[in-house]
N, C-alpha and C positions, 0 to 999 in steps of 0.2 A: 445471689445475682439472677435478675430475671427480666428479660428484654426481648423485643422482638427485631428481626432486620430492618423494620422500619423505624425504630427508635433508633437504631445504630446508625443508619444512613440520615438520618435528620441533622447529625451534628456535621455533616460535609456539605457546606453552604458557600456559594458564592466561589468555587472553583479554589478553596483553601486546603492548604497541607493541613492535615491533623494526626496529632502524635499517638501512638498507641497508649502512652502513659495518661493522656488527656481522655481517652476514652475510657480507660479503666477507671479513672475518678468518676468520669460522668455515669457510667454504667455500673457505679458501686461495687467493683471487683473486691471482694473482701478477703480473698485466698488465692494460693497459687492454682488450685483448681480452676477457680473462676478466670485467672488469667489465661491459662491453657485454653480454656474453652473459647474465650474471646479471640485468642489467635488462631486457632482452629478455625472460627467463622470468617475473620480477616484474610486469610489464605484461601479459602474458597472464595471469597468475593474477588479476590485479586484473580485466582485462575478463571472465575466467570467473566472477567473483563468488566465488572461493576466498578472496581476500585484498580488503582494503580499506585504502586510505591516506589517513592522517590526521595532518596536521601534519608531513608529510615523512618519516613512519613507515607500517609496515604491520603490520596486525592479520589474524588468522585471522576468516574470517565464520563465525561458529556456524551449523549446520545440523544441526537434531536428528532428520531423516531420512536422513542421509548418514552412512556407516560407511566405516572403512578394513578392507580384508579382502585376501585372496590367493584368486587364482581356480585352481579345481581343475576341469579340464573333463573331458567324455567324448568319445568317437570320435564319438559321435552328432550332436555339436556344442553342445549345452547347457554348462552351467557351473553349479559352486555357488561363492560366495563366502564364504571360510572365515575368519571375524573370528578375533581375536587371544585374546579372551577365550573359555575353554574352556567357558564356560556360554551363550555367544550362540548364536543360531540360525543355520544356513548358509542362505544367501540364494540363490534358484533364479535363474538369467539364462539367458534365452532366446538363441539365437545371433545373432538380428536387434539384440538390446541390448548385445553385447559392445564396440561401438565400436571395433573392431578389436584388442581386447586378447587375449592369447594365455594359454594354460596357463600357470601359474606366477605370472603378472604380478601386483603389487600394485597395486590400483586404489582409488577411491573409489567405491562404490556407492550409489546414491539407490533408496531403498525406494518403490515404486510401489504395491504391495500388502500388507497385512498378513499374517502366518502364522495359520492356526489349529491345532486340534489336530492335524489328519491331513496338513497342507500345510505347507511352507516358505513363508516370506515371499517375495515377487518384487521383483527390482531392474534397474537398469539402470545400466552403467558410466557413471561422469559423468566421471572422470579417470583416464589411467594413471598412478600415481605411479611405478612402478618396473619396467622390462622384466626378465623371468627369461630370456631368450633371446637374449643377442647374439651366440651362434652355435649351430649344430645340426647333426645327422647327417642327410645326405639322400641321396637318389639321383638321379642327373643322368638327364634324359630329354629328346629333342628333339620339338618339336612345330613347327607351322606359323609360330609367332609367335616361335620362337627356343627357347633351351635353358632348360629349368627345372629347379628342385632341388625334389624332392619329399621332406619329412619323413619319416624312420622313424618318427618318434613320432605314432602314428594319433591324438593328441587335438589335433595341430597342424594344423588343416583348412585349409590354404592351401599355394600354391606359389610360389617364390621366382625371380623373374627374374634370371637370372645374367649379369653383366657381363665376364666374362673373354674372353679370346682365342678365336676360333671354334676354332683347331686343337686348343688344348688342352682345351676342351670336348667335342669330337669323340672325343678317348682317353677320355674320363671318362664317356662314355654308359653307363650300367647300372652305374655302379661306386658303391660307397660312398664319399663325401667328407664332408668338414669344411667348410662352409660360414660365412663370417661375414656377419651381416646388415649392410650397408651402409646400408639405409634401411627404416624401417618403413612398412607400408601407410599411404597418406593417402586417405582417401575411398574411392573405387571402384580405386586404383591398386594393383597387387601390390606386396610388398614387395621389394627388391632385395638381391641377396647376392653374393659372391665367394666362390670355391673357395680355402681355404687349404692344403688338402692331401686327397691321394686316398689313401684307407686301403686300398683293394683291391677284389676283384670283388664281395665282399659281408662280411656281418658275420663269418663263419667265417673268411675270408682274413685278416682285420683282426688286429692286435695288442690283445689285450684290453685293455690299459693304454691305446691310443691311444683305443679306442671309449669308454672311461670318462673320459680326460681330454677328449676333444672333447665328449662328450654334457654333461658338467658345467662345461663352460669352464675348465678348471684348466690355468693356464700354466706351462709347464717350463723357461720362458727369463726370465733377468732382465734388464731393459733396461740399457742403458748406464750411466743416469745413479746407478742402484741400486748397479752394480758398482762406480763411482767412487766412491760415497759410502762403501763398503766399504773401499776402498782408502787413504781420509783418516783412517781409524781408526788410532791410534798402536797399535805393536807394544810398546811399552815405558811402564811405568807411572809417573806424574810424582809428586813430593811432595804436589802438591795433591790427585791422586786418593787418595793414601793418608791425607790428612789426615782426622782426627776418624773413624777407622775401628777397631774392635775387631781385635786381632791374635790369630788362631788359629794364627800359621804354626808355632807350636811343638808343637800337639797332633797326633796321629797322625790322619790325614785320608783316607778312602778315598772313591771314585765307583763307581757301578754303571754299567757299559755294556751297553745291551741289543742282543744281536746277532740276535735273533730276528727271522727274515724280513727282515733288511737287507744287502744287499750292502757290499762294503768301499766301494764309491764313495758309498755313502749311508748311512753308519753314522749311529747316533742322535745327536742334540745331547746331551752331555753337561753337564747344567745343574745336578745335584743332588750334593752332598758330604755326607759324615757324619761326625761325631765322637760319641764317647761317653765320658763320665768320670763319676766320684762326686763329688758335692758334700762340703762339710764335714760336712753334716748326715746323710752316708751315702744319699743320695738319687741316682737316674739322672739325669743331666742330658743328653739328646740334642740335638746341634746339627745342625740341616737347614739347610745353607749353600746358597742360591741363586745361580745366575750372575747378576750385577749387569746384565743387560742395559742397562735405562735409563739407565745411564751413557754407553752408547754410541750409543744411540738417542735423541737429542732430539726433542721433542715437535714436531710439526709439520714436521720435516726430512723430506728425501727417502726414508731408510729407515722412517722413522714412517707416511708416507702410505702406502707400498707394504704394509706390515704391517697397517695399518687396512683397505685395500681388500680384503686377502686373509684375514684373521682367524684362520687357523689351518693348521697343517702337515696335510697330507693322506698317509695310509699306504696305499699300494696294494700289498700284497703284497711284492714285494722291491724297489719303487721307493719313495722317499719324495718328496713335493713340497714342500721346506721351506720355511718362512716367511721366511728369510734364505738369502742366498746361502751355498754352503760355506765360501768364503773368509771370511764374518763369524763362523761356526762356529767355523774355526780360530784367532781371534784372542781370541774371548770364553768359550769353553767351559772347563771345568774339567778340564784335562789334568794328568798329572803332571809336574812340572818347572816351576819358575817362579812368582811369586807370582800371584794370582788374585782380583779383585774380586767380593765376594759381599753379598748380604742374607742375615744368618742370623736364624734363628727357634731360639731356645734352649728347649727344652721340660723342665721339671724334674717328675719322676714321683713320685707317694706309692707306698707298698708294694703298693698295690691296682691300680695301673697307671692312676690317674686323673693328669691333669696339673695339679699343684698350683700351678704359677707358670709364666710365660713371658715371654721377653723378645726383643724385635725389635731388631736392630741392623745397622748398615752395618758391614762388616767386610773382612778378607783374609785368605786361605787360602793353605796350599799343600799339594797334592794328592800323596799318599806312594805309594798304589796305586789303580790303577784296574782292577776285576774286573767279568767278565760273571756273568750270574745262573748261568748253568751252572757256572761255576768256583767260585763260592759254593756252589753246590748240592753239587758234587764234595767240596769242603774241607770242609764240615760233615757229610756224611753217609757219607763213604767209609771214615772211622776210620783213616785213615792220619794219620801225624805230618806237620805241616806244615812246608814248608821254611822254614829258618832266617829269611829274611829275610820270609817270611810270619807269622811265629809270633805276632806282636803283633796282625796284623789277624785272625787266626783266634781270637784271643781277645777281639776287640773284636766281630767278627762273631757268635761263639757268645753272648755277652752280650746283642748286639742283637735276634738270631734265636731264641733259645731263653729267655732270660730276660725280655726286655722286652717284645717283641711278642705273645707270648702273653698277657701280661697286659693290654694295650691291647686285643686281641682279644675277651677275655673282657668287659670294660667294653661294647665295642660290641653284643656278643651280648646282655648283661644289658639294654641298653636298648632291645632289639627289633632290631636290625640282623642281616643274613643275608648268606650268601653263596651264590653258584650256582657249582656244579663243572662247568665246561666244557672238556674236555681240549683241544680245538683252537683254544680261542678266548681270544686276550690282548689287553692293551689296549697300545698305544705309548707311554702316557702311565703317569708312576709312580703316580698316584692313582686314582681309580675312571675316570678317562676318559671317554669317549663313552657307556660302559653304563648309568653311574649308580649301580653297585652294586659290590661287590667279587665278582669273579670269580676263581676259583681254577683251577689247572692243577695237576691231581693229579701230574704228572710234575716240576712245577717250583713247589713251594709256597713257595720263600722269595719269589718276585715278588710274592704276594697278603701275605706278611708284612712286606714292606717298605712296600706300600702302605698297610698300618694306620696307620703313623707318618706318612707323607706325607699323609694326609687329615686326621691332628690338625695339622698345620701350617697348612692352610686353614681349619680350625676356629677355631685361635687368632687369626688375622690377623682373621676375621669378628667374633670377640667383641671384639677391640682397637676396630675401626671402631663397633661400636655403643656400646661404652663411652665412647668418644671425642666420639661423635656426627659423625663425620666420613662424607663420601660415599664409596661402594664399590659393586664391582659382585659381587652376590651370586649364588651358583649354587643352583637348587633344582630339585626333582623332585616334580611332582604326582602325588597319589594315582593308582593304577591305576583306570580304568573298570571298574566292576562287570561290564559287558557283555563287556569283553575277557576277564575272568576265567571268567564262566559256564560257556562250553564246555570251558575246562580242567578247571574242579570237576566237571563231567559226566564227563569223560573219566576223571579219578581215581577217580569213585564206581564207574565201570563196571569199573574194575580193582579194586574192592573195598578202596580206599583211603579211608581217614576224613578226607575234606576239609570241614572247617567252619572258619567265618569267627567270630572273637570277638563282632564287633559286626555288626547288620545294618545299622546307618546309616553306618559308614565302615570303609573297608579299612584295617589296620593292619601296619605291618612285620612284627608277631609272627604275623601269618597267613601270611606268605611263608615265615617261619622253621619255622613248624608243616607247611607243605606241602613243602619241602625234607627233612624228617625223614621223613615219609611216603614221599616218591618213594625213597627209599633201601631202601624195604622190597620193591622191585619189580627187575625184571631190565630194565625199560626207563626207568631212572634218567635216562639221558643225554638220551633225548628228552623226556622231562617237564621236565627242567632247562632245555633249550633253548626249549621252550615258554612257561615259566613267564618266562625272560628277556625275550620276546619281548612281553610282556604290559607290561612297564614303562613308562612315559612317558618320553618323551626329556628329559634335564636341559635346564634352559634359565637363561638369565642375567636379572638384573633388579636394578633399583636399590633395591630394598628386600628385608628377610629375609624368606623365606618357607620353610616344611618342606621337607626334604629326605627324601622316602619310602625311597628306596635305601641311604640312610645312615642312617637314623633320627636325623635332627636336625630338631627342632623349630622353631629359632629362630636361624638364620643359619649359611650356609657359603659360603666363598669358595675360587675354584681360584688358586693362587699359583705351584705348582712348576715351571711351564712357561713362563716369560717369553720363551724364545726360540722357541717353538712355537704359542703363544696368545696372541693380543692382548690378550685380557682379562687374563690374567695380568701381561703388560708394563704396562697402565695401573694395576693395583693396585700393581705394584711402585714406581711413579712418586709415587703417593700415600702409599705409606710413606716414600720419600726426602723427601718434602714435610714429612713429620712433624718429621723431624730438621732440615731446612734451613729451615723456615718456622714451625714450630710454638712457641707460648709454652708454656714450661715452669712458669711462675707466673702467679698472678692478677694481680699488678702489679709494677712495677719497685722497690717499697719492700720485696717479699720477697725475704731475700737467698738463700734456698737454694729451687732449683727440683725439680720432681719429675723422674723417669726417663720419658719420655715413649715410649719403648719397651717399659716393663715393664708386666705386668699389676696390678703393686702401686700403679700410679697409679690405677686405675679408680674407688677411692672418694676420690679427693682432688681430682680435676679437677671444678671446678665452673665452668670459663668455656670461651669458645671458642677451641679449640687453634690453629685456621689464622684468618688475616685475612680478613675478611669477602669481600673479592673473590675470593680464590682458591679459598674455600668454595664460593661460588656458581659460579665457572666449572667447578670440578669437578662440582658438581651438573649444570649443564648439559650438560658434556662427556658425562657418563655416561648422562643421559637421551637424548641423539641416539645414543648407540652402543648401546644396548640391542637394537632392532631388527636393527640390521646383524650384531651379533654371533651373535645366535640364526639367523639366516638363513645366515650362513658356516657355522656349525657344522652345519646340517641340508644344507647342500652337501656339506660333507665326510664326515659319516655316511653320505648317500645314496652318495656317490663309492665308498666303502669296502665298504657293502653290495652295491652294482652290479658290483663286480669279484668278489666273492665269489660272486654270483649267476652270472654268465659263467663261471666257472671251474668250477662245480658244473654248469652245464649242458653245458661240454664234455666234462666226466668222464662225465655221464651218457649223452652222445651216444656215446661210445666204447663205453659196455655196452648200446647198443642189442641189444634182442633177448635180454639177460641176465635172469635171473630174482633176485629180492632178497624177503626176508621183512620186511614193515614192519607197522607200527602205523596204524591209521584214527584221524586225528586232527581230522576234521570232516566233517560229512554235510550234502549239500543236496539239494534237489530234482534237479538235474542231475549228481549222482555224489558220491563222497566221496574225501577227500584222504588219502594216505598219507604216513607220513614213514617214510623209509628209515634205519635207526638208524645202521648202521656208515657212512653218508655224511652224515647229517644233511640230507638231500635230500627235498624235499617235491614229489608228482606228483598228478595228478588222474586218477582211473578215471571216465571219463563213464558215465554211465548207458546210452547207446546202445552201450557197448561190452559189457554183459551181455546176451548172447543168448539165455541159458538161459531166461529167463523175462520177464515184465512186471512193473517193479518200482515200488512206489508208496514216496513219501516220507511219513515218519512224523515230525514236529517233535518230539512230545511224547517219543518216546524216542530222538530223534536217529539213524534209522536208514532203510535202505532195504529193503523186504520183498517178495519175490517173492510174485505173486497166486497160482502153482499149487503151486510146490515149498515154500512158506514160507521159503525160505532168507533170513536177515536178515544185512544187513551193518551192524555196529552200532558207533558211536564208542566204541573201546576194544579192537575185535576185532584180532586179528595175522592178516594174509593175506599169501600169497606173491603177487607182482605181477611182470609182465614189462615192461620197457621198450619201448614201441612207438615213440614219435618225441619228438625234442627241438626246440623252436623257440630256437634259441641267442641270438638277440638278445632276445626277450622273456622269456627263461629260464622258459620254459613246458614242464613235462614231462608226457607222456601215456602213463599207465599202463594195463595190463589184467590182470584177474584170470588168474593163469598156468593152463595147462591142465591141468595134473596135480594141481591144487587140488580137494580134497574138500571142499566145503562142507555142514556140518550144519545142519539146520533149528532155527531158535531157537524153541522152541515156546512160551517165556513172552512173547515179543515178538509172535511171530504170534497167540497166543491172544488178547493185549491189542488187536491191531490187527483182529481180527474182532469183538471187542465194541463197538470204535469205530464 
């Protein structure tokens, strides 16, 4: 049993009474010890007046002035509690009111002072729901009281008392170490920790992947019970497994293997296969076949508990931290040779590229060819005649990439969708991935063209869930914040671009489409596209459909294409399988012919509950308890992947210390201005103290720094030559200075306006 207070309280909804036995089942208490531990926690929550016991069951005590939030702390000690609702105010919490909570912890906050127009509301931490730092990076120091671990993160303002052997700690003094928290602080007593790994003399001496994995608590080893569960998976398919499945083994079937940034030892999970043929009506029917991972990962089993705990695979350059062990991948993935179990989504298109009809069905396939994106790109663009064994494959790919995908893309653009060209950025997933929108690599356009149809599969499943009124995990992306885009619009306008919004009330995907077209008119396209992508909100999961800004969907989208790499996709696959195993295909037994519950043609025919009420209710409760966890896991993965990129950029820039680069001023503040170096997509700060030639004043109205005497202005959108002065590797901070040979001309227009002000 492994759960947090946040997970426990997620089962208390709508003022319902919840039985202890129900919680034992949901929290997977498998022994008397687990049951006793749960009871201790319930008793403690009852004493804290979080829960109340009535007739042997528990109910959440409603508290109007108590909210759930996540702490974001400052190095100065105070914190803000960030609520899940984007419209809710952040709550200021003094250091003395943290109750031993740390940065990143999920907490219950009691509001003790209401906010005003100029001040945030103030609160005090009432209860720690979930700890965010089970381990951390620290430096070992020796004090009179013993050995201590001082966290590298300056937002963690405490020391840990180390319990390891003296000889080992003596050797680790002043070294960077990974420390597991053995006991969190209680009252005035320090937290206790144990050194699990010595990474090096400092951050620069440690491997970047070690730093990221330790910092974000990413586990690279699978426990024995998980490996044992994988061994129990049968290597041969039985007649029972093949029963009631559509047979596609006679159709030409291909898979796409992603080789980019992956070593042979960590090759991508091949879990998508494709077929393409013409229907009798002459329409294209694309088969997207997803590895049937749910068949081999029973709910609440060992593999399921592991996948649920970690949520998603994490891609760290040439290293992948998979959701399941490599041995699992070998048994389940869609490799050529042999029969493979799949869940197929058949999309039938009209001649305009719209999905006219779709069908979802359990299936069995046999893969004929597995190709890489690079191989496909070469096959389609080289002009060479394909090898005899690849002739049919080349025809399929030509129809998919050159005939069907462009039509699908045109429909997406017509509804307001956009795509951002970023040469060095790719998604490890075959859909939109963690970016939340279409990212195009100019050197490998075939990737984005395949993503076009993969996204349609998720859209079809979401529409099916909505039409049949079934529980589902939806993926949505909120509209970007106006403030996050304001600086970019100023930057574009200073570059003489016409960046205007269609509506002053709401940002629309059409606006981004227009911006990207404008960016293409400048020689700073790469930087501007990168900055635009940074303004997009993080995609999130929800139990109800919401608009997805990056894909320009107004009502419902689900991720389904990676059940072996994202736990949410696996849960969605289980729900689809339940439709076929438990769903009612007719209103009553008196009706002789049922509908096809997997087809979109049944949407207007079904006017009854498809799933039995107990199953429907259990699914709704399961999804409700999962959403928060899935979003947190996605954020951890996204932060880790970005962290590695930041470390690699810092390492690259440290090697260029003293070198000069041309860059674009992308932000101006009173303390200096930020410069983006186009060739490397690296941002650094030119601090105002390094501008020795004059005294510079900050002019917020014009987003610039202006010299008092020489009237030189450093303005948003200016191109400057900068020298790399220093790099803080761990914090990924790059200090720049204006190059000595740079001739800065006075900006008379800004200077005159400045003088008038």
